[in-house]
C-alpha positions as CSV (number, residue, x, y, z in Angstrom):
1,X,-41.2,94.1,-70.0
2,X,-37.7,93.2,-71.1
3,X,-34.5,95.4,-71.3
4,X,-32.9,96.1,-74.7
5,X,-29.4,97.6,-74.6
6,X,-28.0,99.5,-77.6
7,X,-25.7,102.5,-78.1
8,X,-25.6,103.1,-74.4
9,X,-29.4,103.4,-74.2
10,X,-31.6,101.1,-72.3
11,X,-35.3,100.7,-73.2
12,X,-38.0,98.4,-72.1
13,X,-39.6,96.0,-74.6
14,X,-42.7,93.8,-74.0
15,X,-42.2,90.1,-73.7
16,X,-44.3,87.1,-72.5
17,X,-45.8,87.6,-69.1
18,X,-44.7,84.2,-67.8
19,X,-41.2,84.6,-69.0
20,X,-41.0,88.1,-67.6
21,X,-42.1,86.9,-64.2
22,X,-39.6,84.1,-64.3
23,X,-36.8,86.3,-65.5
24,X,-37.6,88.9,-62.8
25,X,-37.5,86.2,-60.1
26,X,-34.2,85.0,-61.5
27,X,-32.7,88.5,-61.6
28,X,-33.9,89.1,-58.0
29,X,-32.0,86.1,-56.9
30,X,-35.3,84.2,-56.0
31,X,-34.8,81.4,-58.4
32,X,-31.7,79.8,-60.0
33,X,-33.4,79.2,-63.4
34,X,-36.7,80.4,-65.0
35,X,-39.7,78.2,-64.0
36,X,-42.3,78.3,-66.7
37,X,-45.1,75.7,-66.8
38,X,-47.3,74.7,-69.6
39,X,-51.1,74.3,-69.2
40,X,-50.6,70.6,-68.7
41,X,-48.4,71.2,-65.7
42,X,-45.0,70.4,-67.3
43,X,-41.9,72.5,-66.5
44,X,-40.7,74.0,-69.8
45,X,-37.7,76.1,-68.8
46,X,-36.1,73.8,-66.2
47,X,-34.7,70.3,-66.3
48,X,-37.5,68.5,-64.6
49,X,-40.6,67.3,-66.4
50,X,-43.9,66.6,-64.6
51,X,-46.2,63.8,-65.8
52,X,-49.3,65.4,-64.2
53,X,-50.5,68.1,-61.9
54,X,-50.2,65.8,-58.9
55,X,-46.5,65.3,-59.6
56,X,-46.0,69.0,-60.0
57,X,-47.6,69.9,-56.6
58,X,-45.6,67.2,-54.8
59,X,-42.3,68.4,-56.2
60,X,-42.8,72.2,-55.8
61,X,-44.2,72.3,-52.3
62,X,-41.5,72.5,-49.5
63,X,-41.3,69.6,-47.1
64,X,-42.6,71.5,-44.1
65,X,-45.7,72.5,-46.0
66,X,-46.1,69.0,-47.4
67,X,-46.5,67.8,-43.8
68,X,-48.9,70.5,-42.9
69,X,-51.1,70.1,-46.0
70,X,-51.2,66.3,-45.5
71,X,-52.3,66.8,-41.9
72,X,-55.1,69.1,-42.8
73,X,-56.2,67.0,-45.8
74,X,-56.2,63.9,-43.7
75,X,-58.3,65.5,-41.0
76,X,-60.9,66.7,-43.6
77,X,-61.0,63.2,-45.2
78,X,-61.6,61.4,-41.9
79,X,-64.3,63.8,-40.7
80,X,-66.2,63.7,-44.0
81,X,-66.1,59.9,-44.3
82,X,-67.1,59.2,-40.7
83,X,-70.0,61.7,-40.8
84,X,-71.4,60.1,-43.9
85,X,-71.6,56.6,-42.5
86,X,-72.1,57.4,-38.8
87,X,-75.6,55.8,-38.5
88,X,-74.4,52.6,-40.1
89,X,-71.3,52.6,-37.9
90,X,-73.4,52.9,-34.7
91,X,-75.6,50.0,-35.9
92,X,-72.6,47.8,-36.6
93,X,-71.1,48.4,-33.2
94,X,-74.3,47.5,-31.4
95,X,-74.5,44.1,-33.1
96,X,-70.8,43.5,-32.7
97,X,-71.0,43.8,-28.9
98,X,-74.3,41.9,-28.4
99,X,-75.0,38.2,-28.3
100,X,-77.7,38.2,-31.0
101,X,-77.6,37.3,-34.7
102,X,-77.2,40.0,-37.3
103,X,-79.5,40.5,-40.3
104,X,-80.3,43.5,-42.5
105,X,-83.9,43.4,-41.2
106,X,-82.7,43.6,-37.6
107,X,-80.3,46.4,-38.6
108,X,-83.1,48.4,-40.1
109,X,-85.2,47.7,-37.1
110,X,-82.5,49.1,-34.8
111,X,-82.2,52.2,-37.0
112,X,-86.0,52.7,-37.0
113,X,-86.2,52.2,-33.2
114,X,-83.5,54.7,-32.6
115,X,-85.1,57.2,-34.9
116,X,-88.5,56.8,-33.3
117,X,-87.5,56.7,-29.6
118,X,-84.5,59.0,-29.5
119,X,-84.9,61.3,-32.6
120,X,-83.1,61.8,-35.9
121,X,-79.8,63.0,-34.4
122,X,-79.7,59.8,-32.3
123,X,-78.4,58.1,-35.4
124,X,-75.3,60.2,-35.0
125,X,-74.9,59.5,-31.3
126,X,-71.3,59.1,-30.5
127,X,-70.2,61.0,-33.6
128,X,-68.8,63.9,-31.5
129,X,-66.5,61.3,-29.9
130,X,-65.9,59.9,-33.4
131,X,-64.8,63.4,-34.6
132,X,-62.6,63.9,-31.6
133,X,-60.9,60.6,-32.5
134,X,-61.0,60.5,-36.3
135,X,-59.7,64.1,-37.0
136,X,-56.3,63.4,-35.3
137,X,-56.4,59.8,-36.3
138,X,-56.9,60.4,-40.0
139,X,-54.5,63.4,-40.0
140,X,-51.7,61.4,-38.4
141,X,-52.4,58.3,-40.6
142,X,-52.3,60.1,-43.9
143,X,-49.4,62.3,-42.9
144,X,-47.5,59.3,-41.6
145,X,-48.2,57.3,-44.8
146,X,-46.8,60.2,-46.9
147,X,-43.7,60.3,-44.8
148,X,-43.2,56.5,-44.6
149,X,-43.3,56.4,-48.4
150,X,-40.5,58.9,-48.5
151,X,-38.5,57.0,-45.9
152,X,-38.9,53.7,-47.7
153,X,-37.9,55.2,-51.0
154,X,-34.9,57.5,-50.0
155,X,-33.4,57.6,-53.4
156,X,-36.7,58.5,-55.0
157,X,-35.7,56.3,-58.0
158,X,-39.2,55.2,-58.5
159,X,-42.5,57.1,-58.2
160,X,-44.3,54.0,-56.8
161,X,-42.9,51.7,-54.1
162,X,-42.7,47.9,-54.7
163,X,-45.7,46.0,-53.5
164,X,-44.2,44.8,-50.2
165,X,-43.1,48.3,-49.2
166,X,-46.5,49.7,-50.2
167,X,-48.1,47.3,-47.7
168,X,-45.5,48.1,-45.1
169,X,-46.0,51.9,-45.5
170,X,-49.8,51.5,-45.0
171,X,-49.4,49.2,-42.0
172,X,-46.9,51.5,-40.3
173,X,-49.2,54.5,-40.8
174,X,-52.1,52.6,-39.2
175,X,-50.1,51.5,-36.2
176,X,-48.8,55.0,-35.7
177,X,-52.2,56.6,-35.8
178,X,-53.8,54.0,-33.5
179,X,-51.0,54.4,-30.9
180,X,-51.6,58.1,-30.8
181,X,-55.4,58.2,-30.5
182,X,-56.6,54.9,-29.0
183,X,-58.3,56.2,-25.8
184,X,-60.6,58.3,-28.1
185,X,-61.6,55.1,-30.0
186,X,-62.7,53.4,-26.8
187,X,-64.7,56.5,-25.8
188,X,-66.4,56.5,-29.2
189,X,-67.4,52.8,-28.9
190,X,-68.8,53.3,-25.3
191,X,-70.9,56.3,-26.5
192,X,-72.2,54.3,-29.5
193,X,-73.7,51.5,-27.4
194,X,-75.1,53.4,-24.4
195,X,-77.8,56.0,-23.9
196,X,-77.5,59.6,-22.8
197,X,-78.3,58.6,-19.2
198,X,-74.9,56.8,-19.1
199,X,-72.6,59.2,-20.9
200,X,-73.5,62.7,-22.0
201,X,-70.1,63.6,-23.6
202,X,-66.6,62.4,-24.1
203,X,-65.3,64.0,-20.9
204,X,-67.9,62.1,-18.9
205,X,-66.8,58.8,-20.4
206,X,-63.2,59.4,-19.3
207,X,-64.4,60.5,-15.8
208,X,-66.6,57.5,-15.2
209,X,-64.1,55.1,-16.5
210,X,-61.5,56.5,-14.2
211,X,-63.7,56.5,-11.2
212,X,-65.5,53.1,-11.7
213,X,-63.1,50.9,-13.7
214,X,-59.7,52.5,-13.3
215,X,-57.5,54.4,-15.7
216,X,-55.9,51.4,-17.3
217,X,-59.4,50.6,-18.8
218,X,-58.9,53.3,-21.4
219,X,-56.4,51.0,-23.1
220,X,-58.6,47.8,-22.9
221,X,-58.6,46.3,-26.4
222,X,-55.5,48.2,-27.4
223,X,-53.6,45.1,-28.5
224,X,-56.2,43.7,-30.9
225,X,-56.7,47.2,-32.3
226,X,-53.0,47.5,-33.0
227,X,-52.9,44.0,-34.6
228,X,-56.0,44.7,-36.6
229,X,-54.6,47.9,-38.0
230,X,-51.7,46.1,-39.6
231,X,-53.8,44.1,-42.2
232,X,-56.5,46.8,-42.4
233,X,-54.3,49.8,-43.1
234,X,-51.7,47.8,-45.0
235,X,-54.3,46.3,-47.3
236,X,-56.3,49.5,-47.7
237,X,-53.3,51.7,-48.6
238,X,-51.7,48.9,-50.7
239,X,-54.8,48.4,-52.8
240,X,-55.4,52.1,-53.3
241,X,-51.9,52.9,-54.3
242,X,-51.7,49.9,-56.5
243,X,-54.9,50.9,-58.4
244,X,-53.5,54.4,-58.8
245,X,-50.3,52.9,-60.2
246,X,-52.2,50.7,-62.7
247,X,-54.3,53.7,-63.7
248,X,-51.2,55.8,-64.3
249,X,-49.6,53.1,-66.4
250,X,-52.7,52.6,-68.5
251,X,-53.5,56.3,-69.1
252,X,-49.9,57.5,-69.4
253,X,-49.8,59.5,-66.1
254,X,-53.3,61.1,-66.3
255,X,-54.7,62.0,-62.9
256,X,-57.6,59.8,-61.8
257,X,-61.0,61.6,-61.7
258,X,-62.8,62.0,-58.4
259,X,-65.2,59.1,-59.3
260,X,-62.2,56.9,-60.1
261,X,-60.6,57.8,-56.8
262,X,-63.8,57.0,-55.0
263,X,-63.9,53.6,-56.8
264,X,-60.3,52.8,-55.9
265,X,-61.0,53.7,-52.3
266,X,-64.1,51.6,-52.2
267,X,-62.1,48.5,-53.4
268,X,-59.5,49.3,-50.8
269,X,-62.1,49.5,-48.0
270,X,-63.7,46.3,-49.0
271,X,-60.5,44.3,-48.9
272,X,-59.2,46.1,-45.8
273,X,-62.3,45.5,-43.8
274,X,-62.4,41.8,-44.8
275,X,-58.8,41.2,-43.8
276,X,-59.1,42.5,-40.3
277,X,-62.7,42.0,-39.3
278,X,-62.4,39.2,-36.6
279,X,-60.0,41.4,-34.6
280,X,-62.5,44.3,-35.0
281,X,-65.1,42.1,-33.2
282,X,-62.7,41.2,-30.4
283,X,-61.6,44.8,-29.8
284,X,-65.2,46.0,-29.6
285,X,-66.1,43.3,-27.1
286,X,-63.1,44.3,-25.0
287,X,-63.7,48.0,-25.3
288,X,-67.4,47.8,-24.2
289,X,-67.0,45.0,-21.6
290,X,-67.4,47.4,-18.7
291,X,-70.9,48.5,-19.9
292,X,-72.2,45.1,-21.1
293,X,-71.5,43.1,-18.0
294,X,-68.5,41.1,-19.4
295,X,-65.6,42.9,-17.7
296,X,-64.4,39.6,-16.2
297,X,-65.0,37.6,-19.4
298,X,-63.3,39.7,-22.1
299,X,-59.9,40.3,-20.7
300,X,-57.6,38.8,-23.4
301,X,-57.7,38.5,-27.2
302,X,-57.8,34.7,-27.3
303,X,-60.1,34.5,-24.3
304,X,-62.6,36.9,-25.9
305,X,-62.4,35.1,-29.3
306,X,-62.9,31.7,-27.7
307,X,-66.0,32.9,-25.8
308,X,-67.5,34.6,-28.8
309,X,-67.0,31.4,-30.9
310,X,-68.4,29.2,-28.0
311,X,-71.5,31.3,-27.6
312,X,-72.3,32.3,-31.2
313,X,-70.2,30.2,-33.5
314,X,-67.2,31.0,-35.6
315,X,-68.8,32.7,-38.6
316,X,-71.8,34.1,-36.8
317,X,-69.6,35.4,-34.0
318,X,-66.3,36.6,-35.4
319,X,-67.8,37.8,-38.7
320,X,-71.1,39.3,-37.3
321,X,-72.0,42.4,-39.2
322,X,-69.4,41.9,-42.0
323,X,-72.1,42.2,-44.6
324,X,-73.0,45.7,-43.3
325,X,-69.3,46.5,-43.3
326,X,-69.1,45.6,-47.0
327,X,-71.6,48.4,-47.5
328,X,-70.3,50.9,-44.9
329,X,-66.5,50.2,-45.3
330,X,-66.2,50.9,-49.1
331,X,-68.3,54.0,-48.8
332,X,-66.2,55.3,-45.8
333,X,-62.8,54.4,-47.2
334,X,-63.7,55.6,-50.7
335,X,-64.9,59.0,-49.5
336,X,-61.9,59.3,-47.3
337,X,-59.3,58.6,-50.0
338,X,-61.1,60.7,-52.5
339,X,-61.4,63.6,-50.1
340,X,-57.8,63.4,-49.0
341,X,-56.4,63.4,-52.6
342,X,-58.6,66.3,-53.7
343,X,-58.1,68.3,-50.5
344,X,-54.3,67.7,-50.7
345,X,-54.1,68.8,-54.3
346,X,-56.1,71.9,-53.6
347,X,-54.0,72.9,-50.6
348,X,-50.7,72.3,-52.4
349,X,-51.9,74.2,-55.4
350,X,-52.6,77.1,-53.1
351,X,-49.0,76.7,-51.8
352,X,-47.5,76.8,-55.3
353,X,-49.6,79.8,-56.3
354,X,-48.6,81.5,-53.1
355,X,-44.9,80.9,-53.9
356,X,-45.3,82.0,-57.5
357,X,-47.0,85.2,-56.4
358,X,-44.4,86.2,-53.9
């Protein structure tokens, strides 16, 4: 309702519901100017125009809530992606740490043997440790990436960072998340390559490592993991953000569909895995050395790499299981990026609706 003044008499007249709400908010001192949005997500009554719904959500949500929503969306993305590919991940790790050649037939044989001797859920053995690691890891990584993009573009003059800074933001996000969650990654690798008689749960992994190998063992393989996260995270985020930028330019700001986001993430995962795979082999060997009888052999990055090459060859050793990663990686990274984007938009839409309804 609006207010009409005439001859000292005030009366209410009906006006547009959106304009009424905005005017009421303005009169109440809640907003400096009316905020009316069109169905396409563009601000009509203010000075700022939004290209798409994603821009709108990012602009209207307060900074504190942006951090919280990116943490939650990142956790959901990581958990979903790792659960989907957990059986393939366990298979890959078993071949990475063993001195035996990889083939798809032997990988299927391993999956069948695990299914027959240990049961269906054995294919997800170690996934509890994976969840304990991936939830904080992915939450920190995605949240850190959002914040690094802001830090590297303080003037906000451009929506997309230049290529070099896109790679840097992704690399810094990967290094940050690895530094915060590394011991959980080691536990996950240990549980993936051992039976229940060795470790029943993540707490038992920590306890036995502390008693038998010493506390510093929980950081064995930390350096190659950090080094590997630079090309992996940098390439993954760079590729995904670049494909989104090209899509926005071609389709005039239209948001990518879920299938398109999945495809962009799959490309990012394929390139990211390929860029960092030898370091992934080295870190797995170092992480599991205490349970594979190589505690004295796999002590340094170069020493581990040399021994792997000497025993198995350069390609067969340092790129063992990469073909499986070309299946597993794109699926995992694609699902992760797609889930993060969709979850983030949904959470921020709730924040905007909540603010509008107050």
